[in-house]
N, C-alpha and C positions, 0 to 999 in steps of 0.2 A: 767389204770384200769385193774383189774383182768379179764382175758379172760372169765372165767366162768360167771362172773357177766355180762359182755358185751353180751355174747350169751344168757343168761337168759333174759336180757332186750330186745334183738332183737326177741327172741322167743315170749315173751309176746306181743310185739308190732305187730308182724306178725300175731299172733293168734287173736288179737283184730281186725286187718284189715280183716282177713278171716271171722270172725264172723259178722262184719259189712257188708261185701259183701254178705254173705249168707242170712242175715236178711233183708237188706234194698236195695240192688242193684238188680234191675230186668231188666237188659238190655241184649243185644246180644253180648257184647264184654268183659266188665270187669268181669262179673260173670263167664262166661264159659272159658275165655282165661287167663285173668290176675290172677284170683283166682287159676287156675291150675298151672300157672307159680310160683306163690308165695308159694303154698303148699310145693313144693320141697325145696324151700329156708327155709321155716319154719322147715321142718324135719331136714335139714342140721344144722340149728342153734340149734335145740333141742339136736341133737346128740353131738354137740360141747360143750354143757354144761358139759357133762360127759367125753368127750375126747377133752380137750382144745388144745392139741398139734395138729397142722395141719396134716391131713392125705391126702396125695396127691390125692388118688383116691376116697376119700369120696363122692365127687359129682357124680361120676360114680355109686357108690354103692347105693346112694339115687335114682338115675335115674332107676337103675335096680329094686329097691324096688317098685317104683311108677309103673313101667311096670308090675310087678307081681300083684299089686293091680288092675291095669286096666285089666289084663288078667282074674283075678278072677271075674271082672264085666262081661266080655264076657261069662264066664261059669255060670253066674247068681248065684254066691256063696251065696248071701243074700237069694235068694229064696230056694236054696238047704238046707240052714241051718234053714229054717223056720222063717226067720226074716223079711219077706217082709213087715209086718205091723209095724215093729219097726223103727220109724222115725230116731232115732239116728244111728242105724246100716246102714240104707239105705243112710244116709247122709255121714257118715264117710267112709264106704266102697264104696259106689256108686252103681248104678244100671244099668248103660248103658255104654257099650264099645264105645269108639270114638278114631279114629286115631289122631284127632286134640289134644286130651288130651296128648297123647304121645309126640307130637310135642311141646306142651306147657311145658311139663316136661323137655324135652331136652333143650329148650330155658332157663328155669330157672337154670338148671344145668350148662349150658354154661356160664351163668352170674356168677355163683359161681366160676367156673374155672377161669374166667376173673378176678374177685376180688381177688382170691387167688394168681394169677400171679402178679397182681399189688401190693399186700401187702407183697410179698415175699421179704425179706431183702437180 
């Protein structure tokens, strides 16, 4: 199967799972931890649609991007931009900094590194 199609399908699947978690899961584990772990995998798969060739450090770049977004939450970027009342912006960017989010992002990116290592020919 074409790699771009594979990563498109994975992106759509992960996006659907993330939407399901956001709308229907109201617990203290899956939503805060599994959702954060999956979001970096979702971003990785999305990027791979456009860059089908494996980039060794792409999981690290995705992790750094996620950390920047988390740092923007610490700075209250949503509030500074005047988007506090915008539900979409608050959901996508987030509104609260949490070190556990960074740990979840790291776990997700380590999983990506592991899968890359296992699938290397």
